[in-house]
N, C-alpha and C positions, 0 to 999 in steps of 0.2 A: 741855322735851322735847328730846332730843338728835337733831340732824340727821345722817344718814349721807351721806358724800361719795361721789359716783359717780366711778368710775375711767374715764377716757376710753378709748374702744375703739381708737383709732388706734395706741397703742403695741403692742398685740397684733398688729394687722394688719401694722404695720411689721416686727415681729419675724419674722413668717412670710415676708415678702418677702426679708428678709435671709437666712433659712435656705435658702429655695429658690434664691436667687442663689448661695449657696455650693455647692450641690449641682449646679449647672449647669442646672437646669430640665429640663422634659420635652423629650426629643429629638424633632425632626421626622422622621417615617419617610421613608426613601429609597424611591421607587417602583421595583418590579421590572421588569426588561425583559420584554416579551412574547416569546412563542416566535418570532414573525416577526422581531422585532428581533435576536434571538440568531442566527438563520440568516444574516441580512445581514452581521452582524459577522464571521461565520466565513468568508464568501465572499471570495476575493481581489478586490481592487479592479480596475477596468478598467485603470488606469494600470500596475498590476503586470504585465499581460499585453502591454503595448506595448514595443517595443524602446527601450532607453535611448539618449538622445542623448549621454550621457557616454562617454568612451573606455573600452572594456572592460578590466577588470583581467586581465592575462595570468597564467594559472595555471602554476606550475612543475610539470611532469609528475612524478609519483611513480615512481621507477624500480621496475621489476618485479623481484622477487627470484626468480621462477620462471625456470628456464632456457628459452631460446627454442628450440623444436624446428624443424628445417628443414622447409620445405614439401616434400611428396613430389612428385617430378617426374612429369609425365604420361607414361605409357608409350606410345610411338608405336604406332599400330594396324598390325598386320601386313597387308600387301597382296600381291596377285598380279596380274601383267599377263596379260591375255587378248587373243587375236585375235578380231576380228569382221570380216566380209567384206562390203563394199559393192560398188557398181558405179561404175567410172570409165572413160570412153571405151568404154562398152558391154562392158567386161571386168571380171572379178573384181579387187578391190583390197583391200588389208589396212589395217585401222585397229587401234589399240591402246586397251584400256580397263584402268585400274587399279582394282581392286575389293577390298573387304575379303577377307582370306583365308578360304576356305571349302572344305569337302570336296566340295561340289556345284558344281564348276567348269563342268560342262556347262550346267546351268540358269542359272548366272550369265552365261555367255557368250551364251546364247540371249536372255535378257532385255535385255542390252546391244544385241544385234543388232536386236531388235524396236523398240528406242527410236530407231533410225535414226542417221544421221550428225549430228555436232554442227555448229555454225556455221562453225568453221574448215574442217572437211572439206567442207562444202557449198561454201565459197568456192573450193576447188581442184577442184571438179567432181565430188565424190563424191555419189552418190544411192543410194537403195534401191528395189528392185522389190517389196518386201514391202508389201502393202496396209496402210494406217493402221488401227489398231484390232486388228490380229492379236495374239492372246494365247497364251502358252504354257500348255497345259492339263496336260501330263504329259511326262515324259522317263524312259526306262528304258534302261540300258546293260548288256548281257551278251553274252558270246561275240563280242567285237569288233563288235557291232552296237548302234546306238542306235535306239530306237523313240521318235519324237517325235510328240506329239499337239498340234495347233494348232487354234485356233478357226476358224469358218467363213469369217471375213474373209480368211484366207490363200488361199482358192480363188477369190476374187472378182476380176472385171475383168481387164484387160490383154490384150495380144496374145501371140503365141507367144514373142517375145523376153523380154517381161516375166515370163511364167510360168516359162520355163526359168531365167531369172536368179534368181528368188526361190528356186527349188529349189536352185540352185547355191550361193546365199548360205548357206542352212541346212546343206547338206552340207559345205561348206568350214569353216564355223564349228565343227561338231561333230567333224569328222575331224582337227582340229588336235591332238586328244588321242590318245596312243598306245593307248588302250583302245578306240578306234572306228576301224573301217575303212570301214564302210558305214552308210547311214541308211535306215530304213523310216518312211514317212510315214503318219500318221493325221490325219483332220480331224473334229473334234468327237466323237472316240471311235471313229469307224468306220474300218475298213481302206480304203485307197485303191488301186484297181486302175487307174482312169483318172482323171487329175487335170485338173480345170477343163474349161471348154467347149472348150479347145484340144485336148482328147483325148490328152494326154500319158500314155503307159502307165507306170504305177508299180506293177506287180504283183510287184515284187521289190526288195530293198534296192539302193540305188545308192551309188557312191563318186565320188571326184573325177574319175576317168577318164571318167565319163559327161558331163562338162561341159568337155572339153578345148577345144571351140570357143569357150567363154566365158572361157578362161584366157589371159592375155597370155603371149607367148613367154618373157618374163622376169617372174616374179612374186616381188617382194621382200616377204618377210613380216616381216623385222626389219632395219633400223628401219622404223617406220611414220611417215607424215606427222605433223609436229608434235613428234616425239620430241626430247629434249635429249640430245646424245651427246658423248662425249669420245673421245680417241685412246688406244689403237687402237679403231676402230669395227668391231664385228662385224656382218657382213651375211649373212643366211640367206634361203633361199627355194627355189624350183624354177625350172627353165628347160627349154625345148625349142628350142634354137637349132642352127644349122649347126655340126656337129662339136662340139657341147656347149660352145662357147666364146662368151664375151661380155666386155664391158668395163664397168668401174666408174670413175667420175670424181667427185671431190668438189670442189665449187665454194664459194668464200667469198662474203661478202655483196656483193662487187664483181663476182662472176661469174668470178673468176680460179680456175683449176685449182690446188688445193693438194695433191692426191694423185690418182693413177690406178693402175689395176691390171687385168690380164687374169685372168679367172676361168674355171675349167674345171669344169663340172657333171659329175655322175656318168654322165649319158647325154644324148643329143641327136639331132638329125637325124631327127625323127619320134617319138622316145621321150622323155618328160619325165623329167628327173633332178633331183637335189637339189644344193645348194651351201651351203657354210659357210666363209666366209673373213673375213679382217680387213684393214682398210685404215688406215694411220697417216697423221696429218697433223701430228704433232709440234709444233715451234715455228713452223710456218707460220701458226698462229692465235695472235695475241698478246692477244686479248680475245674474250669471249663475243659471238657474233654469229649472224645468220641464215646459212644455207647451203643447199646443194642437193646431194643424191646423185643422180647420173645412172647409169642402167643401160641399155646399148644394145649392139647388135652391128653389125659392119661387113658390108655386103652382099657376098656371094661374087661377085656379078655385076659391080659397079662400085666397090666399096669405100665407098659412101656409108653414112651412119648410118641404121639402121633399127631398128624395134621399141624406140624409146627410152621410158623411164619416168623421170619426175622426182619426187623425194620431198623436199619442203621440210623442213628440220631446224633446230635450234638447235645451233651448234657451241660447245662449251665450250673455253675457253683452258686449256692445260696448267697 
């Protein structure tokens, strides 16, 4: 009986191992990142947001090929100088206000008047008799007459001097304009026949002549205190002096007279006139400095200085 030989199984197994090894074997799968892990990876690290301790790299600026357009220069705002009238030594006194140019100059002047004197003006003794809180409610100008409507505060408080002075301040401020000769008052919209508890009759329009007793013998309306002036200095205003004559003297910061002049008004000796003159100080002023314009008259009785007004100024060097 013939025996069959069994072929060992290991060569077959060995052959399979060799074949698999040649093919690289089954690859181990790489795990996929979760959605949360993907988000963290996309977020900049904290370190990236901190300032670096290393010296920064200087970047060379890239020259612009576009032409550089010049910056437009700001156009200076047009302004106008207005007079407002306060009280100094119980008389009318002029101050200046520079405001943006406007066709409604009367209203602009009234608002500046109601605001009162500034700190500099208060320092030289200027006050106002117009009660605090007074407001401008309306202003109409026609046929050389201004109709001004003021709030009820305008009529409150004060004695006879204060009441007359506040009326004079308004009249002077509005009659600086050539379109106004007289002023008619209203309070809170109602016509005024008798003003305040002082019983001042106002049943007709009033002009500057109604307040001659509150006007200084020499009223300088330009320059005003605090103005910066050069040579020649124009001086204008009104005067009621003996034979319509008075003197001007310009003093430098040391109180030395650098220019003086005799002025003749259009009338005097009981009738108020106007004056418009110039005074030159030329090379006597070699640097910008404070100064004082004095206006006064010599007494016909003894030649002493009377009715003196002093206006502090800034004198510009030529």
